[in-house]
N, CA and C atoms of all chains as a GROMACS GRO file, in nm:
protein
  642
    1MET      N    1  11.246  10.345   9.930
    1MET     CA    2  11.128  10.371   9.972
    1MET      C    3  11.071  10.495   9.874
    2ILE      N    4  11.054  10.449   9.732
    2ILE     CA    5  11.011  10.545   9.628
    2ILE      C    6  10.878  10.606   9.636
    3GLY      N    7  10.784  10.526   9.683
    3GLY     CA    8  10.646  10.580   9.707
    3GLY      C    9  10.560  10.467   9.757
    4PRO      N   10  10.482  10.498   9.869
    4PRO     CA   11  10.406  10.392   9.925
    4PRO      C   12  10.285  10.348   9.840
    5ASP      N   13  10.233  10.237   9.875
    5ASP     CA   14  10.104  10.188   9.811
    5ASP      C   15  10.000  10.238   9.910
    6PHE      N   16   9.954  10.355   9.865
    6PHE     CA   17   9.856  10.435   9.954
    6PHE      C   18   9.732  10.350  10.000
    7GLU      N   19   9.670  10.281   9.896
    7GLU     CA   20   9.552  10.234   9.921
    7GLU      C   21   9.561  10.104  10.000
    8LYS      N   22   9.679  10.032   9.979
    8LYS     CA   23   9.707   9.922  10.076
    8LYS      C   24   9.730   9.964  10.217
    9GLY      N   25   9.810  10.071  10.218
    9GLY     CA   26   9.833  10.137  10.352
    9GLY      C   27   9.703  10.172  10.433
   10LEU      N   28   9.618  10.230  10.359
   10LEU     CA   29   9.490  10.281  10.428
   10LEU      C   30   9.399  10.150  10.451
   11ALA      N   31   9.409  10.052  10.373
   11ALA     CA   32   9.328   9.945  10.404
   11ALA      C   33   9.390   9.882  10.527
   12GLN      N   34   9.522   9.873  10.542
   12GLN     CA   35   9.572   9.800  10.657
   12GLN      C   36   9.559   9.898  10.794
   13LEU      N   37   9.554  10.018  10.771
   13LEU     CA   38   9.529  10.108  10.873
   13LEU      C   39   9.389  10.085  10.931
   14ASN      N   40   9.294  10.070  10.831
   14ASN     CA   41   9.147  10.034  10.869
   14ASN      C   42   9.148   9.923  10.965
   15VAL      N   43   9.220   9.805  10.926
   15VAL     CA   44   9.218   9.683  10.995
   15VAL      C   45   9.274   9.710  11.145
   16ALA      N   46   9.394   9.778  11.140
   16ALA     CA   47   9.470   9.812  11.268
   16ALA      C   48   9.373   9.899  11.365
   17ALA      N   49   9.325  10.002  11.301
   17ALA     CA   50   9.226  10.092  11.391
   17ALA      C   51   9.100  10.015  11.430
   18ALA      N   52   9.042   9.937  11.342
   18ALA     CA   53   8.915   9.874  11.379
   18ALA      C   54   8.945   9.774  11.499
   19ALA      N   55   9.063   9.713  11.491
   19ALA     CA   56   9.088   9.620  11.601
   19ALA      C   57   9.130   9.681  11.740
   20GLU      N   58   9.186   9.789  11.722
   20GLU     CA   59   9.208   9.879  11.844
   20GLU      C   60   9.077   9.937  11.903
   21ALA      N   61   8.982   9.966  11.803
   21ALA     CA   62   8.860  10.024  11.855
   21ALA      C   63   8.767   9.906  11.932
   22LYS      N   64   8.784   9.773  11.875
   22LYS     CA   65   8.722   9.666  11.938
   22LYS      C   66   8.774   9.647  12.078
   23LYS      N   67   8.910   9.648  12.090
   23LYS     CA   68   8.983   9.635  12.224
   23LYS      C   69   8.930   9.745  12.311
   24THR      N   70   8.915   9.876  12.269
   24THR     CA   71   8.870   9.969  12.365
   24THR      C   72   8.728   9.965  12.404
   25ASP      N   73   8.639   9.913  12.310
   25ASP     CA   74   8.515   9.899  12.342
   25ASP      C   75   8.490   9.779  12.445
   26ALA      N   76   8.582   9.675  12.424
   26ALA     CA   77   8.560   9.547  12.515
   26ALA      C   78   8.612   9.600  12.657
   27ALA      N   79   8.719   9.685  12.660
   27ALA     CA   80   8.777   9.709  12.782
   27ALA      C   81   8.655   9.824  12.856
   28ALA      N   82   8.593   9.906  12.771
   28ALA     CA   83   8.493   9.990  12.837
   28ALA      C   84   8.369   9.907  12.890
   29ALA      N   85   8.344   9.803  12.819
   29ALA     CA   86   8.222   9.720  12.858
   29ALA      C   87   8.254   9.627  12.985
   30GLU      N   88   8.393   9.608  12.994
   30GLU     CA   89   8.448   9.525  13.109
   30GLU      C   90   8.432   9.628  13.224
   31ALA      N   91   8.476   9.740  13.212
   31ALA     CA   92   8.477   9.842  13.315
   31ALA      C   93   8.339   9.874  13.365
   32ALA      N   94   8.245   9.888  13.266
   32ALA     CA   95   8.110   9.925  13.316
   32ALA      C   96   8.044   9.807  13.401
   33LYS      N   97   8.071   9.684  13.356
   33LYS     CA   98   8.019   9.564  13.406
   33LYS      C   99   8.081   9.554  13.563
   34ALA      N  100   8.230   9.592  13.578
   34ALA     CA  101   8.272   9.590  13.713
   34ALA      C  102   8.210   9.689  13.790
   35VAL      N  103   8.180   9.790  13.745
   35VAL     CA  104   8.100   9.903  13.817
   35VAL      C  105   7.969   9.853  13.857
   36GLY      N  106   7.893   9.802  13.761
   36GLY     CA  107   7.755   9.744  13.789
   36GLY      C  108   7.761   9.635  13.905
   37ASP      N  109   7.882   9.536  13.901
   37ASP     CA  110   7.883   9.424  13.994
   37ASP      C  111   7.920   9.483  14.138
   38ALA      N  112   7.974   9.591  14.149
   38ALA     CA  113   8.027   9.636  14.266
   38ALA      C  114   7.924   9.661  14.372
   39PRO      N  115   7.935   9.626  14.493
   39PRO     CA  116   7.832   9.653  14.595
   39PRO      C  117   7.817   9.806  14.615
   40GLU      N  118   7.676   9.838  14.635
   40GLU     CA  119   7.645   9.990  14.656
   40GLU      C  120   7.703  10.021  14.799
   41ALA      N  121   7.738  10.155  14.803
   41ALA     CA  122   7.787  10.208  14.940
   41ALA      C  123   7.682  10.192  15.041
   42GLY      N  124   7.723  10.144  15.157
   42GLY     CA  125   7.637  10.124  15.260
   42GLY      C  126   7.566   9.977  15.268
   43ALA      N  127   7.582   9.918  15.160
   43ALA     CA  128   7.517   9.775  15.157
   43ALA      C  129   7.588   9.701  15.249
   44PRO      N  130   7.516   9.587  15.306
   44PRO     CA  131   7.581   9.508  15.414
   44PRO      C  132   7.661   9.416  15.349
   45MET      N  133  14.538   8.990   4.052
   45MET     CA  134  14.406   9.005   4.048
   45MET      C  135  14.354   8.947   4.196
   46HIS      N  136  14.409   8.824   4.239
   46HIS     CA  137  14.378   8.776   4.357
   46HIS      C  138  14.397   8.868   4.473
   47GLU      N  139  14.509   8.944   4.460
   47GLU     CA  140  14.550   9.050   4.561
   47GLU      C  141  14.456   9.166   4.574
   48ILE      N  142  14.406   9.214   4.458
   48ILE     CA  143  14.288   9.319   4.452
   48ILE      C  144  14.156   9.263   4.509
   49HIS      N  145  14.122   9.159   4.497
   49HIS     CA  146  14.000   9.085   4.540
   49HIS      C  147  14.015   9.092   4.707
   50ARG      N  148  14.125   9.049   4.744
   50ARG     CA  149  14.153   9.028   4.892
   50ARG      C  150  14.145   9.163   4.947
   51VAL      N  151  14.204   9.261   4.889
   51VAL     CA  152  14.199   9.398   4.946
   51VAL      C  153  14.055   9.457   4.960
   52LEU      N  154  13.988   9.449   4.841
   52LEU     CA  155  13.844   9.497   4.842
   52LEU      C  156  13.757   9.410   4.940
   53ASP      N  157  13.774   9.278   4.937
   53ASP     CA  158  13.694   9.188   5.033
   53ASP      C  159  13.696   9.244   5.180
   54GLY      N  160  13.830   9.280   5.216
   54GLY     CA  161  13.849   9.320   5.348
   54GLY      C  162  13.809   9.466   5.369
   55ALA      N  163  13.831   9.561   5.272
   55ALA     CA  164  13.789   9.708   5.282
   55ALA      C  165  13.646   9.741   5.293
   56VAL      N  166  13.575   9.677   5.199
   56VAL     CA  167  13.431   9.720   5.185
   56VAL      C  168  13.355   9.684   5.314
   57PRO      N  169  13.364   9.565   5.374
   57PRO     CA  170  13.285   9.539   5.485
   57PRO      C  171  13.323   9.635   5.598
   58ARG      N  172  13.455   9.674   5.625
   58ARG     CA  173  13.510   9.755   5.714
   58ARG      C  174  13.442   9.883   5.718
   59CYS      N  175  13.415   9.945   5.590
   59CYS     CA  176  13.357  10.056   5.571
   59CYS      C  177  13.218  10.070   5.615
   60TYR      N  178  13.149   9.952   5.567
   60TYR     CA  179  12.997   9.947   5.592
   60TYR      C  180  12.994   9.936   5.765
   61THR      N  181  13.089   9.859   5.821
   61THR     CA  182  13.086   9.854   5.964
   61THR      C  183  13.099   9.991   6.043
   62ARG      N  184  13.193  10.065   5.982
   62ARG     CA  185  13.211  10.201   6.048
   62ARG      C  186  13.081  10.285   6.027
   63ALA      N  187  13.036  10.289   5.896
   63ALA     CA  188  12.925  10.357   5.885
   63ALA      C  189  12.796  10.327   5.964
   64MET      N  190  12.776  10.195   5.978
   64MET     CA  191  12.665  10.146   6.063
   64MET      C  192  12.684  10.174   6.203
   65LEU      N  193  12.812  10.173   6.258
   65LEU     CA  194  12.834  10.200   6.397
   65LEU      C  195  12.807  10.354   6.411
   66ARG      N  196  12.848  10.440   6.310
   66ARG     CA  197  12.824  10.577   6.346
   66ARG      C  198  12.659  10.595   6.339
   67LYS      N  199  12.596  10.522   6.254
   67LYS     CA  200  12.442  10.553   6.251
   67LYS      C  201  12.393  10.513   6.380
   68ILE      N  202  12.430  10.401   6.442
   68ILE     CA  203  12.393  10.341   6.567
   68ILE      C  204  12.401  10.435   6.683
   69LEU      N  205  12.532  10.490   6.667
   69LEU     CA  206  12.572  10.597   6.777
   69LEU      C  207  12.488  10.721   6.776
   70VAL      N  208  12.466  10.758   6.655
   70VAL     CA  209  12.376  10.893   6.622
   70VAL      C  210  12.228  10.872   6.676
   71VAL      N  211  12.178  10.758   6.647
   71VAL     CA  212  12.054  10.709   6.689
   71VAL      C  213  12.041  10.704   6.847
   72ILE      N  214  12.139  10.640   6.895
   72ILE     CA  215  12.141  10.631   7.044
   72ILE      C  216  12.148  10.771   7.111
   73ALA      N  217  12.240  10.855   7.050
   73ALA     CA  218  12.245  10.990   7.102
   73ALA      C  219  12.119  11.079   7.094
   74VAL      N  220  12.048  11.057   6.969
   74VAL     CA  221  11.915  11.122   6.964
   74VAL      C  222  11.824  11.080   7.064
   75LEU      N  223  11.814  10.946   7.090
   75LEU     CA  224  11.718  10.872   7.181
   75LEU      C  225  11.755  10.942   7.322
   76VAL      N  226  11.877  10.945   7.363
   76VAL     CA  227  11.924  10.986   7.492
   76VAL      C  228  11.870  11.145   7.500
   77VAL      N  229  11.900  11.213   7.405
   77VAL     CA  230  11.854  11.367   7.408
   77VAL      C  231  11.705  11.377   7.425
   78LEU      N  232  11.633  11.280   7.351
   78LEU     CA  233  11.483  11.288   7.361
   78LEU      C  234  11.432  11.237   7.500
   79LEU      N  235  11.488  11.142   7.545
   79LEU     CA  236  11.469  11.094   7.683
   79LEU      C  237  11.483  11.204   7.788
   80LEU      N  238  11.619  11.270   7.778
   80LEU     CA  239  11.645  11.371   7.887
   80LEU      C  240  11.538  11.485   7.862
   81GLY      N  241  11.504  11.524   7.740
   81GLY     CA  242  11.400  11.626   7.716
   81GLY      C  243  11.275  11.596   7.775
   82LEU      N  244  11.241  11.466   7.768
   82LEU     CA  245  11.103  11.422   7.817
   82LEU      C  246  11.102  11.426   7.969
   83VAL      N  247  11.223  11.391   8.020
   83VAL     CA  248  11.230  11.390   8.169
   83VAL      C  249  11.224  11.530   8.236
   84ALA      N  250  11.285  11.628   8.152
   84ALA     CA  251  11.286  11.769   8.197
   84ALA      C  252  11.155  11.831   8.172
   85MET      N  253  11.074  11.787   8.084
   85MET     CA  254  10.945  11.822   8.067
   85MET      C  255  10.840  11.801   8.178
   86GLN      N  256  10.881  11.706   8.270
   86GLN     CA  257  10.778  11.655   8.377
   86GLN      C  258  10.775  11.764   8.472
   87PRO      N  259  10.653  11.762   8.552
   87PRO     CA  260  10.637  11.869   8.644
   87PRO      C  261  10.731  11.893   8.747
   88ASN      N  262  10.751  12.003   8.807
   88ASN     CA  263  10.862  12.022   8.897
   88ASN      C  264  10.817  11.984   9.046
   89THR      N  265  10.677  11.970   9.059
   89THR     CA  266  10.629  11.912   9.196
   89THR      C  267  10.544  11.805   9.173
   90PHE      N  268  10.520  11.734   9.277
   90PHE     CA  269  10.426  11.626   9.264
   90PHE      C  270  10.332  11.621   9.389
   91ALA      N  271  10.216  11.564   9.367
   91ALA     CA  272  10.119  11.555   9.495
   91ALA      C  273  10.032  11.428   9.469
   92VAL      N  274  10.030  11.344   9.567
   92VAL     CA  275   9.939  11.224   9.550
   92VAL      C  276   9.844  11.219   9.672
   93THR      N  277   9.735  11.199   9.652
   93THR     CA  278   9.612  11.205   9.763
   93THR      C  279   9.526  11.085   9.753
   94ARG      N  280   9.514  11.024   9.874
   94ARG     CA  281   9.428  10.904   9.872
   94ARG      C  282   9.345  10.910   9.988
   95SER      N  283   9.211  10.873   9.983
   95SER     CA  284   9.119  10.871  10.112
   95SER      C  285   9.065  10.740  10.120
   96ALA      N  286   9.021  10.707  10.252
   96ALA     CA  287   8.952  10.585  10.282
   96ALA      C  288   8.870  10.594  10.421
   97VAL      N  289   8.773  10.533  10.433
   97VAL     CA  290   8.689  10.535  10.549
   97VAL      C  291   8.737  10.417  10.648
   98VAL      N  292   8.780  10.451  10.764
   98VAL     CA  293   8.828  10.370  10.858
   98VAL      C  294   8.717  10.338  10.961
   99SER      N  295   8.704  10.218  10.994
   99SER     CA  296   8.596  10.190  11.089
   99SER      C  297   8.650  10.194  11.234
  100ALA      N  298   8.681  10.310  11.272
  100ALA     CA  299   8.700  10.350  11.406
  100ALA      C  300   8.683  10.496  11.420
  101PRO      N  301   8.664  10.536  11.552
  101PRO     CA  302   8.650  10.685  11.565
  101PRO      C  303   8.782  10.757  11.542
  102PRO      N  304   8.776  10.900  11.509
  102PRO     CA  305   8.890  10.972  11.474
  102PRO      C  306   9.007  10.953  11.581
  103ALA      N  307   8.966  10.951  11.700
  103ALA     CA  308   9.075  10.957  11.798
  103ALA      C  309   9.161  10.822  11.786
  104ILE      N  310   9.092  10.714  11.762
  104ILE     CA  311   9.172  10.568  11.753
  104ILE      C  312   9.242  10.566  11.623
  105ALA      N  313   9.191  10.613  11.514
  105ALA     CA  314   9.262  10.617  11.392
  105ALA      C  315   9.376  10.719  11.388
  106PHE      N  316   9.358  10.822  11.459
  106PHE     CA  317   9.478  10.930  11.464
  106PHE      C  318   9.584  10.872  11.548
  107ALA      N  319   9.563  10.779  11.638
  107ALA     CA  320   9.661  10.722  11.745
  107ALA      C  321   9.751  10.636  11.674
  108GLN      N  322   9.696  10.566  11.565
  108GLN     CA  323   9.771  10.460  11.483
  108GLN      C  324   9.877  10.538  11.405
  109VAL      N  325   9.863  10.651  11.367
  109VAL     CA  326   9.965  10.728  11.275
  109VAL      C  327  10.042  10.818  11.370
  110ASN      N  328   9.983  10.857  11.486
  110ASN     CA  329  10.058  10.960  11.553
  110ASN      C  330  10.178  10.890  11.627
  111ASP      N  331  10.176  10.773  11.640
  111ASP     CA  332  10.272  10.694  11.733
  111ASP      C  333  10.360  10.602  11.624
  112PHE      N  334  10.475  10.643  11.596
  112PHE     CA  335  10.560  10.550  11.500
  112PHE      C  336  10.567  10.424  11.527
  113HIS      N  337  10.562  10.389  11.676
  113HIS     CA  338  10.572  10.236  11.711
  113HIS      C  339  10.460  10.162  11.644
  114ARG      N  340  10.353  10.224  11.621
  114ARG     CA  341  10.228  10.148  11.561
  114ARG      C  342  10.229  10.138  11.416
  115TRP      N  343  10.332  10.182  11.348
  115TRP     CA  344  10.343  10.187  11.194
  115TRP      C  345  10.360  10.053  11.141
  116ALA      N  346  10.434   9.960  11.205
  116ALA     CA  347  10.466   9.830  11.168
  116ALA      C  348  10.330   9.756  11.136
  117ALA      N  349  10.211   9.782  11.219
  117ALA     CA  350  10.093   9.706  11.199
  117ALA      C  351  10.020   9.748  11.066
  118TRP      N  352  10.047   9.868  11.011
  118TRP     CA  353   9.970   9.910  10.897
  118TRP      C  354  10.066   9.960  10.780
  119SER      N  355  10.179  10.007  10.794
  119SER     CA  356  10.262  10.068  10.705
  119SER      C  357  10.291   9.970  10.585
  120PRO      N  358  10.259  10.006  10.457
  120PRO     CA  359  10.301   9.933  10.341
  120PRO      C  360  10.454   9.911  10.329
  121TRP      N  361  10.524  10.005  10.389
  121TRP     CA  362  10.671  10.010  10.371
  121TRP      C  363  10.724   9.884  10.435
  122ALA      N  364  10.672   9.868  10.563
  122ALA     CA  365  10.720   9.762  10.652
  122ALA      C  366  10.724   9.630  10.585
  123GLN      N  367  10.616   9.602  10.502
  123GLN     CA  368  10.619   9.456  10.446
  123GLN      C  369  10.718   9.449  10.310
  124LEU      N  370  10.749   9.565  10.272
  124LEU     CA  371  10.841   9.556  10.147
  124LEU      C  372  10.984   9.501  10.200
  125ASP      N  373  11.020   9.523  10.322
  125ASP     CA  374  11.134   9.472  10.370
  125ASP      C  375  11.114   9.419  10.532
  126PRO      N  376  11.064   9.292  10.548
  126PRO     CA  377  11.049   9.259  10.667
  126PRO      C  378  11.157   9.270  10.779
  127SER      N  379  11.302   9.273  10.711
  127SER     CA  380  11.402   9.291  10.804
  127SER      C  381  11.459   9.420  10.811
  128MET      N  382  11.373   9.512  10.759
  128MET     CA  383  11.412   9.654  10.776
  128MET      C  384  11.434   9.695  10.921
  129LYS      N  385  11.550   9.771  10.934
  129LYS     CA  386  11.595   9.823  11.077
  129LYS      C  387  11.528   9.958  11.091
  130THR      N  388  11.454   9.981  11.202
  130THR     CA  389  11.390  10.111  11.246
  130THR      C  390  11.453  10.157  11.379
  131THR      N  391  11.461  10.286  11.381
  131THR     CA  392  11.521  10.356  11.516
  131THR      C  393  11.407  10.462  11.537
  132PHE      N  394  11.359  10.462  11.672
  132PHE     CA  395  11.271  10.565  11.726
  132PHE      C  396  11.357  10.660  11.809
  133SER      N  397  11.339  10.794  11.790
  133SER     CA  398  11.410  10.896  11.875
  133SER      C  399  11.319  11.006  11.877
  134GLY      N  400  11.364  11.114  11.965
  134GLY     CA  401  11.274  11.234  11.972
  134GLY      C  402  11.173  11.210  12.078
  135ALA      N  403  11.062  11.256  12.059
  135ALA     CA  404  10.944  11.249  12.128
  135ALA      C  405  10.894  11.100  12.122
  136PRO      N  406  10.822  11.046  12.214
  136PRO     CA  407  10.783  10.897  12.208
  136PRO      C  408  10.656  10.895  12.110
  137ALA      N  409  10.586  11.010  12.085
  137ALA     CA  410  10.480  11.008  11.982
  137ALA      C  411  10.429  11.161  11.959
  138GLY      N  412  10.383  11.188  11.851
  138GLY     CA  413  10.329  11.338  11.822
  138GLY      C  414  10.442  11.422  11.783
  139GLU      N  415  10.434  11.543  11.787
  139GLU     CA  416  10.534  11.633  11.747
  139GLU      C  417  10.667  11.601  11.796
  140GLY      N  418  10.750  11.606  11.701
  140GLY     CA  419  10.907  11.584  11.743
  140GLY      C  420  10.956  11.432  11.737
  141ALA      N  421  10.857  11.350  11.714
  141ALA     CA  422  10.881  11.206  11.709
  141ALA      C  423  10.959  11.178  11.586
  142ILE      N  424  11.064  11.097  11.588
  142ILE     CA  425  11.153  11.068  11.465
  142ILE      C  426  11.158  10.909  11.454
  143TYR      N  427  11.146  10.882  11.319
  143TYR     CA  428  11.157  10.739  11.269
  143TYR      C  429  11.260  10.726  11.173
  144ASP      N  430  11.368  10.664  11.190
  144ASP     CA  431  11.459  10.633  11.102
  144ASP      C  432  11.459  10.490  11.042
  145TRP      N  433  11.468  10.478  10.906
  145TRP     CA  434  11.478  10.329  10.866
  145TRP      C  435  11.596  10.303  10.780
  146THR      N  436  11.647  10.178  10.770
  146THR     CA  437  11.732  10.134  10.668
  146THR      C  438  11.693  10.001  10.628
  147GLY      N  439  11.680   9.968  10.489
  147GLY     CA  440  11.642   9.848  10.456
  147GLY      C  441  11.708   9.806  10.317
  148ASN      N  442  11.641   9.712  10.246
  148ASN     CA  443  11.689   9.668  10.119
  148ASN      C  444  11.673   9.785  10.010
  149ASP      N  445  11.692   9.744   9.877
  149ASP     CA  446  11.682   9.853   9.780
  149ASP      C  447  11.536   9.889   9.756
  150LYS      N  448  11.440   9.816   9.810
  150LYS     CA  449  11.301   9.866   9.773
  150LYS      C  450  11.266   9.972   9.866
  151VAL      N  451  11.317   9.968   9.992
  151VAL     CA  452  11.286  10.084  10.085
  151VAL      C  453  11.403  10.169  10.129
  152GLY      N  454  11.516  10.147  10.090
  152GLY     CA  455  11.624  10.239  10.085
  152GLY      C  456  11.654  10.283  10.225
  153ARG      N  457  11.698  10.413  10.258
  153ARG     CA  458  11.723  10.461  10.399
  153ARG      C  459  11.668  10.611  10.407
  154GLY      N  460  11.606  10.638  10.512
  154GLY     CA  461  11.538  10.757  10.529
  154GLY      C  462  11.505  10.800  10.669
  155ARG      N  463  11.419  10.910  10.683
  155ARG     CA  464  11.387  10.957  10.817
  155ARG      C  465  11.255  11.020  10.795
  156MET      N  466  11.157  10.995  10.905
  156MET     CA  467  11.037  11.072  10.908
  156MET      C  468  11.025  11.135  11.048
  157THR      N  469  10.981  11.271  11.031
  157THR     CA  470  10.971  11.352  11.162
  157THR      C  471  10.831  11.407  11.172
  158ILE      N  472  10.763  11.389  11.265
  158ILE     CA  473  10.629  11.456  11.295
  158ILE      C  474  10.645  11.611  11.334
  159LEU      N  475  10.589  11.689  11.233
  159LEU     CA  476  10.619  11.828  11.242
  159LEU      C  477  10.494  11.895  11.323
  160VAL      N  478  10.373  11.844  11.291
  160VAL     CA  479  10.252  11.902  11.350
  160VAL      C  480  10.154  11.789  11.384
  161SER      N  481  10.095  11.789  11.502
  161SER     CA  482  10.012  11.684  11.543
  161SER      C  483   9.888  11.752  11.622
  162ARG      N  484   9.776  11.745  11.555
  162ARG     CA  485   9.664  11.812  11.614
  162ARG      C  486   9.559  11.690  11.655
  163PRO      N  487   9.553  11.653  11.766
  163PRO     CA  488   9.479  11.525  11.816
  163PRO      C  489   9.344  11.516  11.752
  164GLY      N  490   9.330  11.397  11.675
  164GLY     CA  491   9.204  11.357  11.634
  164GLY      C  492   9.169  11.434  11.500
  165GLU      N  493   9.266  11.522  11.454
  165GLU     CA  494   9.231  11.595  11.332
  165GLU      C  495   9.339  11.592  11.217
  166ALA      N  496   9.467  11.606  11.244
  166ALA     CA  497   9.562  11.619  11.140
  166ALA      C  498   9.728  11.589  11.185
  167ILE      N  499   9.792  11.530  11.104
  167ILE     CA  500   9.927  11.511  11.131
  167ILE      C  501  10.017  11.546  11.014
  168ASP      N  502  10.116  11.625  11.034
  168ASP     CA  503  10.214  11.662  10.921
  168ASP      C  504  10.355  11.594  10.952
  169LEU      N  505  10.400  11.536  10.844
  169LEU     CA  506  10.521  11.479  10.850
  169LEU      C  507  10.639  11.531  10.752
  170ARG      N  508  10.753  11.533  10.782
  170ARG     CA  509  10.857  11.546  10.694
  170ARG      C  510  10.917  11.415  10.658
  171LEU      N  511  10.931  11.380  10.523
  171LEU     CA  512  10.990  11.250  10.497
  171LEU      C  513  11.110  11.272  10.410
  172GLU      N  514  11.221  11.230  10.466
  172GLU     CA  515  11.349  11.248  10.408
  172GLU      C  516  11.404  11.117  10.356
  173PHE      N  517  11.417  11.102  10.221
  173PHE     CA  518  11.481  10.997  10.162
  173PHE      C  519  11.647  11.020  10.161
  174ILE      N  520  11.720  10.922  10.196
  174ILE     CA  521  11.856  10.940  10.193
  174ILE      C  522  11.912  10.869  10.090
  175GLU      N  523  11.868  10.722  10.072
  175GLU     CA  524  11.911  10.637   9.974
  175GLU      C  525  11.782  10.576   9.919
  176PRO      N  526  11.769  10.539   9.801
  176PRO     CA  527  11.879  10.531   9.681
  176PRO      C  528  11.919  10.674   9.632
  177PHE      N  529  11.829  10.772   9.645
  177PHE     CA  530  11.875  10.908   9.612
  177PHE      C  531  11.798  11.008   9.709
  178PRO      N  532  11.880  11.103   9.736
  178PRO     CA  533  11.820  11.207   9.834
  178PRO      C  534  11.692  11.300   9.779
  179SER      N  535  11.586  11.298   9.850
  179SER     CA  536  11.477  11.405   9.835
  179SER      C  537  11.388  11.402   9.952
  180THR      N  538  11.297  11.504   9.958
  180THR     CA  539  11.233  11.536  10.078
  180THR      C  540  11.089  11.546  10.035
  181ALA      N  541  10.994  11.491  10.111
  181ALA     CA  542  10.845  11.524  10.078
  181ALA      C  543  10.763  11.557  10.212
  182LEU      N  544  10.662  11.614  10.189
  182LEU     CA  545  10.568  11.650  10.299
  182LEU      C  546  10.439  11.545  10.284
  183THR      N  547  10.433  11.487  10.398
  183THR     CA  548  10.313  11.383  10.415
  183THR      C  549  10.210  11.445  10.520
  184GLN      N  550  10.098  11.450  10.470
  184GLN     CA  551   9.982  11.499  10.577
  184GLN      C  552   9.878  11.397  10.586
  185PHE      N  553   9.832  11.378  10.694
  185PHE     CA  554   9.723  11.287  10.719
  185PHE      C  555   9.609  11.378  10.786
  186THR      N  556   9.487  11.358  10.740
  186THR     CA  557   9.372  11.428  10.808
  186THR      C  558   9.272  11.338  10.835
  187PHE      N  559   9.189  11.372  10.959
  187PHE     CA  560   9.096  11.262  11.006
  187PHE      C  561   8.967  11.338  11.021
  188ALA      N  562   8.862  11.294  10.942
  188ALA     CA  563   8.740  11.360  10.958
  188ALA      C  564   8.620  11.264  11.001
  189PRO      N  565   8.538  11.295  11.094
  189PRO     CA  566   8.446  11.194  11.148
  189PRO      C  567   8.335  11.175  11.035
  190GLU      N  568   8.296  11.041  11.026
  190GLU     CA  569   8.202  10.990  10.924
  190GLU      C  570   8.111  10.907  10.992
  191SER      N  571   7.988  10.873  10.955
  191SER     CA  572   7.888  10.800  11.010
  191SER      C  573   7.952  10.662  11.039
  192ALA      N  574   8.036  10.606  10.941
  192ALA     CA  575   8.072  10.467  10.940
  192ALA      C  576   8.203  10.465  11.029
  193GLY      N  577   8.277  10.579  11.054
  193GLY     CA  578   8.394  10.585  11.139
  193GLY      C  579   8.466  10.701  11.117
  194THR      N  580   8.586  10.715  11.047
  194THR     CA  581   8.658  10.821  11.015
  194THR      C  582   8.716  10.825  10.876
  195LYS      N  583   8.699  10.929  10.807
  195LYS     CA  584   8.765  10.948  10.659
  195LYS      C  585   8.910  10.993  10.689
  196VAL      N  586   8.993  10.906  10.644
  196VAL     CA  587   9.140  10.944  10.650
  196VAL      C  588   9.184  10.982  10.520
  197THR      N  589   9.255  11.089  10.511
  197THR     CA  590   9.317  11.125  10.386
  197THR      C  591   9.455  11.127  10.409
  198TRP      N  592   9.538  11.076  10.309
  198TRP     CA  593   9.681  11.065  10.307
  198TRP      C  594   9.726  11.139  10.185
  199LYS      N  595   9.803  11.240  10.207
  199LYS     CA  596   9.860  11.321  10.092
  199LYS      C  597  10.023  11.330  10.106
  200MET      N  598  10.076  11.301   9.986
  200MET     CA  599  10.219  11.328   9.984
  200MET      C  600  10.264  11.429   9.886
  201SER      N  601  10.351  11.520   9.903
  201SER     CA  602  10.374  11.612   9.800
  201SER      C  603  10.513  11.671   9.817
  202GLY      N  604  10.576  11.715   9.721
  202GLY     CA  605  10.713  11.765   9.728
  202GLY      C  606  10.767  11.807   9.586
  203ASP      N  607  10.899  11.833   9.576
  203ASP     CA  608  10.966  11.876   9.469
  203ASP      C  609  11.011  11.763   9.392
  204ASN      N  610  10.983  11.759   9.256
  204ASN     CA  611  11.031  11.668   9.176
  204ASN      C  612  11.169  11.681   9.118
  205GLY      N  613  11.262  11.606   9.172
  205GLY     CA  614  11.418  11.625   9.116
  205GLY      C  615  11.413  11.546   8.981
  206PHE      N  616  11.542  11.537   8.935
  206PHE     CA  617  11.559  11.471   8.813
  206PHE      C  618  11.514  11.336   8.816
  207MET      N  619  11.553  11.262   8.922
  207MET     CA  620  11.526  11.121   8.963
  207MET      C  621  11.386  11.097   8.970
  208GLY      N  622  11.312  11.191   9.034
  208GLY     CA  623  11.174  11.180   9.060
  208GLY      C  624  11.102  11.200   8.942
  209LYS      N  625  11.156  11.295   8.853
  209LYS     CA  626  11.085  11.300   8.720
  209LYS      C  627  11.096  11.177   8.629
  210ALA      N  628  11.234  11.119   8.645
  210ALA     CA  629  11.247  10.994   8.550
  210ALA      C  630  11.171  10.881   8.616
  211PHE      N  631  11.156  10.865   8.738
  211PHE     CA  632  11.073  10.758   8.792
  211PHE      C  633  10.915  10.777   8.758
  212GLY      N  634  10.884  10.906   8.746
  212GLY     CA  635  10.746  10.948   8.701
  212GLY      C  636  10.710  10.894   8.570
  213LEU      N  637  10.800  10.885   8.490
  213LEU     CA  638  10.778  10.822   8.354
  213LEU      C  639  10.764  10.664   8.343
  214VAL      N  640  10.813  10.604   8.457
  214VAL     CA  641  10.811  10.464   8.438
  214VAL      C  642  10.670  10.421   8.470
   0.00000   0.00000   0.00000
């Protein structure tokens, strides 16, 4: 491991972080939808 | 007469051969001394810095680096040797996390330790190479928010030993 290819590493970090951000956004949207679909308190 | 010719025929080329061999050895010695001098003249320290904008918030970009278990997804070293053996020890992530690796001659053997971890801002690592030759470097990652995501800066610095100086010439 003499020295890393910094540019390649940063480009791959971008791909990994962007994928993780998408997953987080999707999970947040899913959670918001679940909250919106839940019956309000006191509703029959 | 024939005897004299035979002696001269054998003696003259032998003399030339020795003289030529001596000249070649002198040239090689001079080249080696010049090369050693050139290596010795290289800087005693090195520093490499690269930056890129990552399309994710700082907290997410930070998390990819702060946890060694996630390095396989992006580290350029992992691809140099797909059968590289890795061991995780110490803290699960952040300060105190340790990553040992052993692989082919492209990756060698070494250890990384997270020394400082400031969530969403910076990570400092100690990078110890054991094989092919021992050396230590400090690696720093910083994360700064940008409109398009996060500016990640990756810096590696350390002392330049003889082998490091020699590799610097290549």
